N, CA, C and O atoms as CSV, one atom per row, in Angstrom:
chain,resi,resn,atom,element,x,y,z
A,1,MET,N,N,14.769,-8.429,-0.934
A,1,MET,CA,C,13.920,-7.893,-1.983
A,1,MET,C,C,12.655,-8.736,-2.051
A,1,MET,O,O,12.685,-9.951,-1.858
A,2,ALA,N,N,11.551,-8.068,-2.328
A,2,ALA,CA,C,10.267,-8.758,-2.420
A,2,ALA,C,C,9.590,-8.405,-3.735
A,2,ALA,O,O,9.655,-7.267,-4.201
A,3,LYS,N,N,8.948,-9.388,-4.316
A,3,LYS,CA,C,8.146,-9.169,-5.510
A,3,LYS,C,C,6.740,-8.805,-5.036
A,3,LYS,O,O,6.087,-9.592,-4.349
A,4,ILE,N,N,6.280,-7.616,-5.404
A,4,ILE,CA,C,4.974,-7.127,-4.965
A,4,ILE,C,C,4.098,-6.898,-6.181
A,4,ILE,O,O,4.545,-6.360,-7.194
A,5,THR,N,N,2.843,-7.314,-6.069
A,5,THR,CA,C,1.876,-7.109,-7.140
A,5,THR,C,C,0.935,-5.980,-6.739
A,5,THR,O,O,0.246,-6.045,-5.721
A,6,TYR,N,N,0.928,-4.948,-7.571
A,6,TYR,CA,C,0.033,-3.809,-7.405
A,6,TYR,C,C,-1.065,-3.964,-8.455
A,6,TYR,O,O,-0.770,-4.110,-9.641
A,7,ILE,N,N,-2.320,-3.935,-8.032
A,7,ILE,CA,C,-3.426,-4.087,-8.969
A,7,ILE,C,C,-4.246,-2.807,-8.978
A,7,ILE,O,O,-4.816,-2.400,-7.965
A,8,GLU,N,N,-4.291,-2.178,-10.159
A,8,GLU,CA,C,-5.083,-0.967,-10.312
A,8,GLU,C,C,-6.559,-1.308,-10.185
A,8,GLU,O,O,-6.952,-2.469,-10.307
A,9,HIS,N,N,-7.374,-0.287,-9.939
A,9,HIS,CA,C,-8.815,-0.494,-9.790
A,9,HIS,C,C,-9.418,-1.148,-11.043
A,9,HIS,O,O,-10.392,-1.894,-10.938
A,10,ASN,N,N,-8.852,-0.877,-12.218
A,10,ASN,CA,C,-9.376,-1.444,-13.462
A,10,ASN,C,C,-8.880,-2.864,-13.722
A,10,ASN,O,O,-9.232,-3.468,-14.735
A,11,GLY,N,N,-8.057,-3.403,-12.806
A,11,GLY,CA,C,-7.580,-4.777,-12.933
A,11,GLY,C,C,-6.178,-4.916,-13.504
A,11,GLY,O,O,-5.627,-6.017,-13.508
A,12,THR,N,N,-5.591,-3.840,-13.983
A,12,THR,CA,C,-4.239,-3.898,-14.523
A,12,THR,C,C,-3.248,-4.233,-13.407
A,12,THR,O,O,-3.230,-3.582,-12.363
A,13,GLU,N,N,-2.431,-5.251,-13.642
A,13,GLU,CA,C,-1.456,-5.686,-12.641
A,13,GLU,C,C,-0.055,-5.196,-12.983
A,13,GLU,O,O,0.342,-5.143,-14.147
A,14,HIS,N,N,0.671,-4.842,-11.945
A,14,HIS,CA,C,2.074,-4.449,-12.058
A,14,HIS,C,C,2.833,-5.278,-11.028
A,14,HIS,O,O,2.592,-5.148,-9.828
A,15,VAL,N,N,3.737,-6.121,-11.483
A,15,VAL,CA,C,4.548,-6.937,-10.578
A,15,VAL,C,C,5.961,-6.378,-10.615
A,15,VAL,O,O,6.607,-6.359,-11.663
A,16,VAL,N,N,6.435,-5.924,-9.458
A,16,VAL,CA,C,7.759,-5.301,-9.390
A,16,VAL,C,C,8.546,-5.818,-8.187
A,16,VAL,O,O,7.983,-6.262,-7.187
A,17,ASP,N,N,9.864,-5.743,-8.324
A,17,ASP,CA,C,10.748,-6.059,-7.209
A,17,ASP,C,C,10.960,-4.780,-6.414
A,17,ASP,O,O,11.273,-3.731,-6.975
A,18,VAL,N,N,10.784,-4.879,-5.094
A,18,VAL,CA,C,10.980,-3.725,-4.219
A,18,VAL,C,C,12.041,-4.105,-3.182
A,18,VAL,O,O,11.951,-5.148,-2.534
A,19,ALA,N,N,13.027,-3.254,-3.042
A,19,ALA,CA,C,14.138,-3.527,-2.137
A,19,ALA,C,C,13.700,-3.491,-0.676
A,19,ALA,O,O,12.826,-2.715,-0.290
A,20,ASN,N,N,14.321,-4.341,0.118
A,20,ASN,CA,C,14.069,-4.342,1.557
A,20,ASN,C,C,14.380,-2.968,2.132
A,20,ASN,O,O,15.330,-2.304,1.717
A,21,GLY,N,N,13.563,-2.554,3.096
A,21,GLY,CA,C,13.761,-1.269,3.753
A,21,GLY,C,C,12.956,-0.145,3.137
A,21,GLY,O,O,12.667,0.850,3.802
A,22,LEU,N,N,12.589,-0.290,1.868
A,22,LEU,CA,C,11.695,0.699,1.258
A,22,LEU,C,C,10.279,0.419,1.722
A,22,LEU,O,O,10.008,-0.636,2.296
A,23,THR,N,N,9.382,1.346,1.481
A,23,THR,CA,C,7.979,1.097,1.773
A,23,THR,C,C,7.286,0.628,0.498
A,23,THR,O,O,7.816,0.785,-0.602
A,24,VAL,N,N,6.115,0.061,0.654
A,24,VAL,CA,C,5.316,-0.354,-0.502
A,24,VAL,C,C,4.986,0.868,-1.355
A,24,VAL,O,O,4.903,0.766,-2.579
A,25,MET,N,N,4.800,2.017,-0.718
A,25,MET,CA,C,4.553,3.266,-1.452
A,25,MET,C,C,5.762,3.652,-2.293
A,25,MET,O,O,5.605,4.032,-3.454
A,26,GLU,N,N,6.963,3.563,-1.730
A,26,GLU,CA,C,8.171,3.902,-2.479
A,26,GLU,C,C,8.367,2.963,-3.666
A,26,GLU,O,O,8.843,3.378,-4.723
A,27,GLY,N,N,8.000,1.702,-3.486
A,27,GLY,CA,C,8.072,0.757,-4.593
A,27,GLY,C,C,7.158,1.162,-5.733
A,27,GLY,O,O,7.532,1.042,-6.900
A,28,ALA,N,N,5.963,1.642,-5.411
A,28,ALA,CA,C,5.026,2.109,-6.441
A,28,ALA,C,C,5.563,3.367,-7.112
A,28,ALA,O,O,5.552,3.480,-8.338
A,29,ARG,N,N,6.027,4.298,-6.309
A,29,ARG,CA,C,6.555,5.561,-6.835
A,29,ARG,C,C,7.756,5.325,-7.748
A,29,ARG,O,O,7.832,5.883,-8.842
A,30,ASP,N,N,8.684,4.502,-7.295
A,30,ASP,CA,C,9.913,4.267,-8.050
A,30,ASP,C,C,9.677,3.511,-9.352
A,30,ASP,O,O,10.512,3.541,-10.256
A,31,ASN,N,N,8.534,2.834,-9.443
A,31,ASN,CA,C,8.204,2.060,-10.641
A,31,ASN,C,C,7.060,2.673,-11.440
A,31,ASN,O,O,6.491,2.030,-12.322
A,32,ASN,N,N,6.730,3.926,-11.121
A,32,ASN,CA,C,5.699,4.675,-11.867
A,32,ASN,C,C,4.363,3.940,-11.951
A,32,ASN,O,O,3.728,3.902,-13.005
A,33,ILE,N,N,3.950,3.362,-10.834
A,33,ILE,CA,C,2.685,2.645,-10.809
A,33,ILE,C,C,1.563,3.637,-10.528
A,33,ILE,O,O,1.574,4.319,-9.503
A,34,PRO,N,N,0.590,3.717,-11.443
A,34,PRO,CA,C,-0.515,4.659,-11.236
A,34,PRO,C,C,-1.454,4.185,-10.126
A,34,PRO,O,O,-1.581,2.989,-9.863
A,35,GLY,N,N,-2.105,5.154,-9.484
A,35,GLY,CA,C,-3.107,4.824,-8.472
A,35,GLY,C,C,-2.652,5.047,-7.045
A,35,GLY,O,O,-3.469,5.038,-6.125
A,36,ILE,N,N,-1.367,5.245,-6.851
A,36,ILE,CA,C,-0.836,5.576,-5.531
A,36,ILE,C,C,-0.179,6.941,-5.673
A,36,ILE,O,O,0.907,7.069,-6.238
A,37,GLU,N,N,-0.857,7.960,-5.151
A,37,GLU,CA,C,-0.396,9.339,-5.355
A,37,GLU,C,C,0.658,9.783,-4.351
A,37,GLU,O,O,1.613,10.468,-4.718
A,38,ALA,N,N,0.495,9.404,-3.095
A,38,ALA,CA,C,1.472,9.716,-2.045
A,38,ALA,C,C,1.779,11.204,-1.965
A,38,ALA,O,O,2.943,11.603,-2.007
A,39,ASP,N,N,0.753,12.016,-1.852
A,39,ASP,CA,C,0.905,13.474,-1.825
A,39,ASP,C,C,1.836,13.971,-0.721
A,39,ASP,O,O,2.538,14.964,-0.910
A,40,CYS,N,N,1.851,13.299,0.422
A,40,CYS,CA,C,2.680,13.776,1.536
A,40,CYS,C,C,4.091,13.206,1.503
A,40,CYS,O,O,4.903,13.514,2.376
A,41,GLY,N,N,4.388,12.390,0.522
A,41,GLY,CA,C,5.730,11.844,0.390
A,41,GLY,C,C,6.073,10.738,1.366
A,41,GLY,O,O,7.242,10.379,1.506
A,42,GLY,N,N,5.086,10.197,2.035
A,42,GLY,CA,C,5.344,9.085,2.951
A,42,GLY,C,C,5.365,9.458,4.414
A,42,GLY,O,O,5.848,8.682,5.239
A,43,ALA,N,N,4.853,10.627,4.757
A,43,ALA,CA,C,4.881,11.096,6.140
A,43,ALA,C,C,3.652,10.679,6.953
A,43,ALA,O,O,3.503,11.092,8.103
A,44,CYS,N,N,2.784,9.877,6.372
A,44,CYS,CA,C,1.536,9.456,7.025
A,44,CYS,C,C,0.704,10.679,7.409
A,44,CYS,O,O,0.115,10.741,8.488
A,45,ALA,N,N,0.675,11.654,6.486
A,45,ALA,CA,C,-0.068,12.891,6.729
A,45,ALA,C,C,-1.201,13.081,5.720
A,45,ALA,O,O,-1.805,14.152,5.658
A,46,CYS,N,N,-1.485,12.056,4.939
A,46,CYS,CA,C,-2.610,12.089,3.999
A,46,CYS,C,C,-3.080,10.644,3.826
A,46,CYS,O,O,-2.594,9.750,4.518
A,47,SER,N,N,-3.989,10.418,2.940
A,47,SER,CA,C,-4.453,9.044,2.711
A,47,SER,C,C,-4.355,8.669,1.237
A,47,SER,O,O,-5.062,7.774,0.776
A,48,THR,N,N,-3.473,9.357,0.489
A,48,THR,CA,C,-3.442,9.151,-0.957
A,48,THR,C,C,-2.535,8.006,-1.405
A,48,THR,O,O,-2.215,7.892,-2.588
A,49,CYS,N,N,-2.121,7.163,-0.463
A,49,CYS,CA,C,-1.401,5.938,-0.824
A,49,CYS,C,C,-2.169,4.726,-0.304
A,49,CYS,O,O,-1.603,3.657,-0.077
A,50,HIS,N,N,-3.462,4.920,-0.122
A,50,HIS,CA,C,-4.356,3.885,0.397
A,50,HIS,C,C,-4.468,2.712,-0.578
A,50,HIS,O,O,-4.598,2.906,-1.787
A,51,VAL,N,N,-4.417,1.491,-0.033
A,51,VAL,CA,C,-4.657,0.275,-0.802
A,51,VAL,C,C,-5.439,-0.707,0.053
A,51,VAL,O,O,-5.600,-0.535,1.261
A,52,TYR,N,N,-5.916,-1.739,-0.619
A,52,TYR,CA,C,-6.509,-2.884,0.064
A,52,TYR,C,C,-5.513,-4.028,-0.042
A,52,TYR,O,O,-5.204,-4.486,-1.142
A,53,VAL,N,N,-5.010,-4.489,1.095
A,53,VAL,CA,C,-4.077,-5.608,1.126
A,53,VAL,C,C,-4.876,-6.888,0.916
A,53,VAL,O,O,-5.937,-7.074,1.511
A,54,ASP,N,N,-4.356,-7.763,0.066
A,54,ASP,CA,C,-5.001,-9.053,-0.159
A,54,ASP,C,C,-5.248,-9.733,1.188
A,54,ASP,O,O,-4.369,-9.758,2.049
A,55,GLU,N,N,-6.444,-10.283,1.360
A,55,GLU,CA,C,-6.822,-10.856,2.657
A,55,GLU,C,C,-5.848,-11.917,3.151
A,55,GLU,O,O,-5.666,-12.069,4.358
A,56,ALA,N,N,-5.222,-12.651,2.241
A,56,ALA,CA,C,-4.255,-13.678,2.636
A,56,ALA,C,C,-3.026,-13.076,3.311
A,56,ALA,O,O,-2.293,-13.781,4.006
A,57,TRP,N,N,-2.797,-11.778,3.111
A,57,TRP,CA,C,-1.619,-11.114,3.651
A,57,TRP,C,C,-1.901,-10.293,4.903
A,57,TRP,O,O,-0.959,-9.842,5.555
A,58,VAL,N,N,-3.138,-10.089,5.252
A,58,VAL,CA,C,-3.482,-9.200,6.370
A,58,VAL,C,C,-2.754,-9.597,7.655
A,58,VAL,O,O,-2.226,-8.726,8.346
A,59,GLY,N,N,-2.714,-10.849,7.983
A,59,GLY,CA,C,-2.067,-11.299,9.209
A,59,GLY,C,C,-0.578,-11.521,9.096
A,59,GLY,O,O,0.082,-11.827,10.088
A,60,LYS,N,N,-0.035,-11.370,7.889
A,60,LYS,CA,C,1.385,-11.641,7.667
A,60,LYS,C,C,2.254,-10.392,7.698
A,60,LYS,O,O,3.479,-10.489,7.777
A,61,ILE,N,N,1.635,-9.231,7.637
A,61,ILE,CA,C,2.405,-7.987,7.665
A,61,ILE,C,C,2.151,-7.283,8.996
A,61,ILE,O,O,1.113,-7.498,9.621
A,62,PRO,N,N,3.082,-6.451,9.428
A,62,PRO,CA,C,2.866,-5.735,10.701
A,62,PRO,C,C,1.563,-4.941,10.678
A,62,PRO,O,O,1.174,-4.396,9.645
A,63,GLY,N,N,0.905,-4.886,11.816
A,63,GLY,CA,C,-0.380,-4.193,11.923
A,63,GLY,C,C,-0.265,-2.680,11.872
A,63,GLY,O,O,0.829,-2.118,11.865
A,64,ARG,N,N,-1.410,-2.047,11.836
A,64,ARG,CA,C,-1.472,-0.582,11.789
A,64,ARG,C,C,-1.137,0.013,13.145
A,64,ARG,O,O,-1.457,-0.553,14.190
A,65,GLU,N,N,-0.487,1.163,13.104
A,65,GLU,CA,C,-0.279,1.932,14.325
A,65,GLU,C,C,-1.353,3.015,14.384
A,65,GLU,O,O,-2.092,3.209,13.419
A,66,ALA,N,N,-1.441,3.714,15.501
A,66,ALA,CA,C,-2.518,4.677,15.737
A,66,ALA,C,C,-2.590,5.776,14.679
A,66,ALA,O,O,-3.683,6.136,14.242
A,67,MET,N,N,-1.447,6.312,14.261
A,67,MET,CA,C,-1.460,7.397,13.291
A,67,MET,C,C,-2.044,6.927,11.953
A,67,MET,O,O,-2.807,7.653,11.315
A,68,GLU,N,N,-1.681,5.717,11.536
A,68,GLU,CA,C,-2.235,5.174,10.292
A,68,GLU,C,C,-3.740,4.966,10.429
A,68,GLU,O,O,-4.499,5.290,9.516
A,69,GLU,N,N,-4.168,4.433,11.552
A,69,GLU,CA,C,-5.606,4.247,11.799
A,69,GLU,C,C,-6.349,5.567,11.631
A,69,GLU,O,O,-7.398,5.623,10.990
A,70,ASP,N,N,-5.794,6.628,12.212
A,70,ASP,CA,C,-6.429,7.948,12.119
A,70,ASP,C,C,-6.503,8.431,10.678
A,70,ASP,O,O,-7.538,8.946,10.256
A,71,MET,N,N,-5.422,8.275,9.913
A,71,MET,CA,C,-5.391,8.761,8.531
A,71,MET,C,C,-6.317,7.951,7.626
A,71,MET,O,O,-6.846,8.488,6.652
A,72,LEU,N,N,-6.519,6.685,7.927
A,72,LEU,CA,C,-7.419,5.868,7.110
A,72,LEU,C,C,-8.853,6.367,7.160
A,72,LEU,O,O,-9.647,6.054,6.272
A,73,ASP,N,N,-9.198,7.143,8.193
A,73,ASP,CA,C,-10.535,7.740,8.259
A,73,ASP,C,C,-10.788,8.674,7.076
A,73,ASP,O,O,-11.938,8.932,6.723
A,74,PHE,N,N,-9.714,9.179,6.463
A,74,PHE,CA,C,-9.835,10.113,5.349
A,74,PHE,C,C,-9.722,9.433,3.983
A,74,PHE,O,O,-9.849,10.094,2.953
A,75,ALA,N,N,-9.487,8.129,3.967
A,75,ALA,CA,C,-9.316,7.391,2.717
A,75,ALA,C,C,-10.661,7.161,2.034
A,75,ALA,O,O,-11.717,7.223,2.662
A,76,TYR,N,N,-10.593,6.894,0.733
A,76,TYR,CA,C,-11.790,6.591,-0.048
A,76,TYR,C,C,-12.208,5.152,0.240
A,76,TYR,O,O,-11.449,4.214,-0.005
A,77,GLU,N,N,-13.408,4.991,0.756
A,77,GLU,CA,C,-14.008,3.692,1.055
A,77,GLU,C,C,-13.058,2.740,1.780
A,77,GLU,O,O,-12.730,1.672,1.265
A,78,PRO,N,N,-12.616,3.132,2.982
A,78,PRO,CA,C,-11.714,2.246,3.726
A,78,PRO,C,C,-12.416,0.964,4.174
A,78,PRO,O,O,-13.620,0.951,4.432
A,79,ASN,N,N,-11.644,-0.094,4.256
A,79,ASN,CA,C,-12.127,-1.385,4.725
A,79,ASN,C,C,-11.474,-1.635,6.084
A,79,ASN,O,O,-10.256,-1.515,6.221
A,80,ALA,N,N,-12.266,-1.977,7.067
A,80,ALA,CA,C,-11.754,-2.129,8.433
A,80,ALA,C,C,-10.674,-3.203,8.557
A,80,ALA,O,O,-9.853,-3.146,9.472
A,81,VAL,N,N,-10.665,-4.172,7.657
A,81,VAL,CA,C,-9.703,-5.267,7.738
A,81,VAL,C,C,-8.532,-5.091,6.780
A,81,VAL,O,O,-7.381,-5.287,7.169
A,82,THR,N,N,-8.812,-4.725,5.530
A,82,THR,CA,C,-7.775,-4.776,4.498
A,82,THR,C,C,-7.144,-3.438,4.126
A,82,THR,O,O,-6.118,-3.427,3.446
A,83,SER,N,N,-7.711,-2.324,4.541
A,83,SER,CA,C,-7.158,-1.023,4.161
A,83,SER,C,C,-5.841,-0.744,4.873
A,83,SER,O,O,-5.698,-0.959,6.077
A,84,ARG,N,N,-4.881,-0.255,4.081
A,84,ARG,CA,C,-3.585,0.152,4.624
A,84,ARG,C,C,-3.076,1.356,3.853
A,84,ARG,O,O,-3.476,1.598,2.714
A,85,LEU,N,N,-2.192,2.104,4.488
A,85,LEU,CA,C,-1.457,3.167,3.814
A,85,LEU,C,C,-0.110,2.567,3.446
A,85,LEU,O,O,0.623,2.096,4.315
A,86,THR,N,N,0.214,2.584,2.161
A,86,THR,CA,C,1.433,1.914,1.709
A,86,THR,C,C,2.703,2.561,2.246
A,86,THR,O,O,3.754,1.920,2.280
A,87,CYS,N,N,2.622,3.821,2.666
A,87,CYS,CA,C,3.802,4.478,3.242
A,87,CYS,C,C,4.155,3.890,4.602
A,87,CYS,O,O,5.240,4.150,5.122
A,88,GLN,N,N,3.270,3.115,5.174
A,88,GLN,CA,C,3.492,2.560,6.504
A,88,GLN,C,C,3.848,1.079,6.481
A,88,GLN,O,O,3.962,0.453,7.535
A,89,ILE,N,N,4.025,0.512,5.288
A,89,ILE,CA,C,4.374,-0.907,5.177
A,89,ILE,C,C,5.804,-1.015,4.662
A,89,ILE,O,O,6.064,-0.785,3.480
A,90,LYS,N,N,6.736,-1.367,5.556
A,90,LYS,CA,C,8.146,-1.541,5.188
A,90,LYS,C,C,8.335,-2.920,4.562
A,90,LYS,O,O,7.850,-3.928,5.077
A,91,VAL,N,N,9.043,-2.938,3.452
A,91,VAL,CA,C,9.264,-4.173,2.705
A,91,VAL,C,C,10.395,-4.990,3.328
A,91,VAL,O,O,11.420,-4.456,3.751
A,92,SER,N,N,10.169,-6.309,3.369
A,92,SER,CA,C,11.189,-7.261,3.808
A,92,SER,C,C,11.046,-8.513,2.946
A,92,SER,O,O,10.075,-8.655,2.203
A,93,ASP,N,N,12.003,-9.405,3.049
A,93,ASP,CA,C,11.931,-10.659,2.295
A,93,ASP,C,C,10.642,-11.417,2.583
A,93,ASP,O,O,10.118,-12.114,1.714
A,94,ALA,N,N,10.134,-11.281,3.798
A,94,ALA,CA,C,8.912,-11.988,4.194
A,94,ALA,C,C,7.685,-11.520,3.417
A,94,ALA,O,O,6.649,-12.184,3.441
A,95,MET,N,N,7.790,-10.387,2.730
A,95,MET,CA,C,6.657,-9.857,1.969
A,95,MET,C,C,6.690,-10.259,0.500
A,95,MET,O,O,5.900,-9.751,-0.296
A,96,ASP,N,N,7.591,-11.162,0.133
A,96,ASP,CA,C,7.650,-11.619,-1.248
A,96,ASP,C,C,6.311,-12.246,-1.632
A,96,ASP,O,O,5.861,-13.202,-1.000
A,97,GLY,N,N,5.683,-11.703,-2.665
A,97,GLY,CA,C,4.379,-12.185,-3.111
A,97,GLY,C,C,3.203,-11.337,-2.652
A,97,GLY,O,O,2.058,-11.628,-2.998
A,98,LEU,N,N,3.473,-10.290,-1.875
A,98,LEU,CA,C,2.416,-9.407,-1.390
A,98,LEU,C,C,1.590,-8.866,-2.557
A,98,LEU,O,O,2.130,-8.501,-3.602
A,99,VAL,N,N,0.281,-8.821,-2.362
A,99,VAL,CA,C,-0.641,-8.285,-3.369
A,99,VAL,C,C,-1.442,-7.159,-2.731
A,99,VAL,O,O,-2.035,-7.325,-1.665
A,100,VAL,N,N,-1.451,-6.006,-3.404
A,100,VAL,CA,C,-2.263,-4.867,-2.949
A,100,VAL,C,C,-3.122,-4.383,-4.100
A,100,VAL,O,O,-2.705,-4.412,-5.258
A,101,ARG,N,N,-4.331,-3.937,-3.770
A,101,ARG,CA,C,-5.260,-3.424,-4.771
A,101,ARG,C,C,-5.583,-1.962,-4.481
A,101,ARG,O,O,-5.822,-1.577,-3.336
A,102,MET,N,N,-5.584,-1.166,-5.534
A,102,MET,CA,C,-5.869,0.250,-5.371
A,102,MET,C,C,-7.373,0.489,-5.355
A,102,MET,O,O,-8.129,-0.219,-6.020
A,103,PRO,N,N,-7.803,1.495,-4.590
A,103,PRO,CA,C,-9.223,1.880,-4.617
A,103,PRO,C,C,-9.546,2.585,-5.932
A,103,PRO,O,O,-8.655,2.875,-6.730
A,104,GLU,N,N,-10.810,2.850,-6.141
A,104,GLU,CA,C,-11.238,3.538,-7.358
A,104,GLU,C,C,-10.569,4.900,-7.516
A,104,GLU,O,O,-10.266,5.334,-8.628
A,105,LYS,N,N,-10.344,5.569,-6.378
A,105,LYS,CA,C,-9.665,6.874,-6.421
A,105,LYS,C,C,-9.008,7.114,-5.082
A,105,LYS,O,O,-9.293,6.429,-4.100
A,106,GLN,N,N,-8.121,8.100,-5.055
A,106,GLN,CA,C,-7.481,8.540,-3.816
A,106,GLN,C,C,-8.043,9.914,-3.482
A,106,GLN,O,O,-8.259,10.738,-4.370
A,107,ILE,N,N,-8.277,10.155,-2.195
A,107,ILE,CA,C,-8.775,11.478,-1.786
A,107,ILE,C,C,-7.931,12.021,-0.653
A,107,ILE,O,O,-8.186,13.122,-0.166
C-alpha cells in the first residue's frame, strides 16, 4: 500500500492510501477525489485522468509507453517531463509518498 497525495488545481490536497496493484486513477476514483474524471475507465483511451507527477518522482516511477505518449497529446497543457495518465501508473510500495497535481481542467 502506498500513501499518495493528490493536489487539486486550487491547491486542495487529498492524502489517501492506495492498495498495491491498483492504478493511481483507481485510487482517486475509489476515494472520490475531484479532478480526475477517467471517462474511459482506465483503458488509456482518453486523457481525462491526466496529472503532473511531482518532479522528484519522475525518475522513480515506470516510464510512459507509446500508447500513453499518444494519448497525452490530447491532454490539457501537457508537460513533456511531468505529465502522466494516472490509469497507466500501477501502485506499489515503492510509490509511498507519490505526489500528483491535477491540471486546471480535463479535456
